[in-house]
N, C-alpha and C positions, 0 to 999 in steps of 0.2 A: 324400465329397461336398464340390463346392467353397462353401465358406463367404465369400459375398461380399453386399452389400445388394441386395435384391429388390423392383424398386419393382412398386409395392399396383396397378398394373393386371396384372401377371403374376400375383399372388397370387390376384386377384379371378377370374382364368379358371381356376384349378387346379381350385377345384371342380367346374365343369363337365366338365374335363376326366375327372376321376373320375368323375364321372355318367356320361358316354357310354362310356367305358370299362368300368366296370359293366354297362351295359345290353349291350356287347360279350359278355362273359363267360356273362350269363345265355344267351344265343344262340349261345355255345359259338365263337365267334371266337379263333383263336388266335397270331393276329399280325395288323399292318396296317398300311399305309403311313401316309406324312402325309398323301398325298395324298388317301387313302380317308378317313381322318381328317376331312380339314380339306371334304371333301364333303358327311359328316354331320353337321359342328358348325358349318358356315358361318365357320370362321375360316381363313383361308389358311395353305398350307401352312409356307410361309415363318415365317410368326406360331409355328405350333407350334413348328416347328425351334428357333426362337430361343427361345420360351419354357420349353422344354424343356434348353436349351442352359446355359442360368444355372441348372441343375443337374448340371451333369455331362453332358446326354445320353443317351441312354436306345435309341436306336436302331441299325441297320447298314445301311449302302449295299447296295441290292440285297434286303432282308430285311424292313427295316421295324421296328419294335416289335412285341418280344412283348406282348400285351395284359395276362396277368394278371401278368406282373412289371412292369410300369409301373403298372396300377392301383394293385399294392400298395406301390410306390414313392411315388406320388403321395400315397398314407394314408398313409404315414409323416412326408413331408414335410408335410402337413399336422396331424400330429399326432393321428390317428385312433386308433395304438396305446394312446395312452393314455384311460384310463376318467377322466370330469369327472361328479362329485356336484353336480348340478344344484336349484336351487328356482326358484319362478316366483312373484312379487309381483304380485299381482292377480289376483285368480281370478275374474271377470268371462268373458263368452262368451270373446271370445281367450285367454285364459289358460287356460281349461278343454279350447277346441280343441285347443293346445300342450300341454297334460298329456295329450290322448288321443293325441297323433301318435307312433305307436310307432317309427317307422324315427329317431328321438332315441336310443332304446337301442342299437339296431343300431347305431349310430357312435359309441358310445362316450359319447352324454350321459346318463345315469340321473336323471330328476326322483324326487328325495327329498322333495320337500315344496313344499306351497303355501301363501299369505298371504294376507290379506285384513283390510280392517278393518271391513266389511259383516258385519253378526251373521246377515243371513240367509242367508250363506254359508258360515259358518266353523260346521266341526261335516260338513258336507256328505264324501264321498267321491267322487273323481275318478280311477276308474281305479285303485281299489284305496287311494288318497293321500287323507288328512282336510286337509283343510283347517284352517288353523289361523290363531291371530289374529296379527296383525302383531307385536304386543308378545314373542310368543317367539321372534320371526325372531332375533333375535341370540344367544340357549343353543343352538337348534336349527342353527346354523351350526358354532359350534364345537365340538357334540356330535357333528354330523356329516361335519364336515372337508368342507364343503361348497366347491367350487369357484369355479361359475359359478352368476349370477343372470338371470333372464330377467324384466327388468321388461313388465308391461302396464298403466301406471297412467295416470291422467289428468295432464298436464304439468305443473301446481300442485303434484304430490306428487312427482315423480319427482327432482328435484333433491335433497330431502333425504333420501328413502330410499337413493339412489344413493351421498350421502355415509356414511350408517347401514352400508352394506354395505364400503364402502372400510373403517370402522374396526373392521369384523368379520373383515377379512381376505380376503375373497371377492378373487378375482385376475383377474374378467372380467366386465361384463355385456352382454348384448345386450337393447337396449332398444327396445323398439316405442311409448313411449312417444311423443307429436308434439313433442318438443324433442331439441335436440342439446346432449344430456351432455356438458359439460368438467369433469374432475376436478381437482382440485388434484395427486393423487395419480397422477404417469406411471407408476407400477408395473401399475395395475390399466388394462385393458384396455376398450373400449368400443367396442362396433359398434351403430352407430345406424340403424335400419331404418324408413323412414317409407312406410305402405302407399300412402300418397296420393300420393305424390312419383310412384310408378309409376301408379298410376291416372289420373293428369294427364297423365303422359306419352303414355300410351294414348291420352288424351283428343286430344290434340295431333296425332296421328299418323293418328289417325281425319278428323280435323278438316281436315288436307291434304289428304286423298284424295277428298272428299267435291265 
């Protein structure tokens, strides 16, 4: 596979390709052209070819793409052949909803533990996982070889907890706290998710059509 710097925009489109190809596999589609894939995804055929060419290209002129092969190849590019031991920090409504999302396990993200400071939540079991006190998080991470942490915390608490996670050896943080986390340790990857940003974008687009 060609090794080169891939733009963030291309990387962000890869999960969408993976999702659509997965749907095609479920419907027993064996091959598809870039034009047919374009019609389904709302991305131009040219864009699809350019994106996939960053990784060496996977199609044949006059044949198109082998759906199963391309699906598996993109899965490998995304690192989905790996298994990631994961914890959720913040076991309120959002944290529990994420813990109950079974597709995480299917993609290799296995939730091993949930943590909170609320005494009313500690001891409750969510999908077979007991919510533990936040004070136990450091030892749990080391004992269970945890790779990733999902944060669903108030923004005031997120920076300190994130820095604690870094000190415990976490490799990546999926942050749902309403703050952009910026860590001094650049080896730890942070993906900031702002649900309200998406909702406000929807609000703008509705307003423009009224």
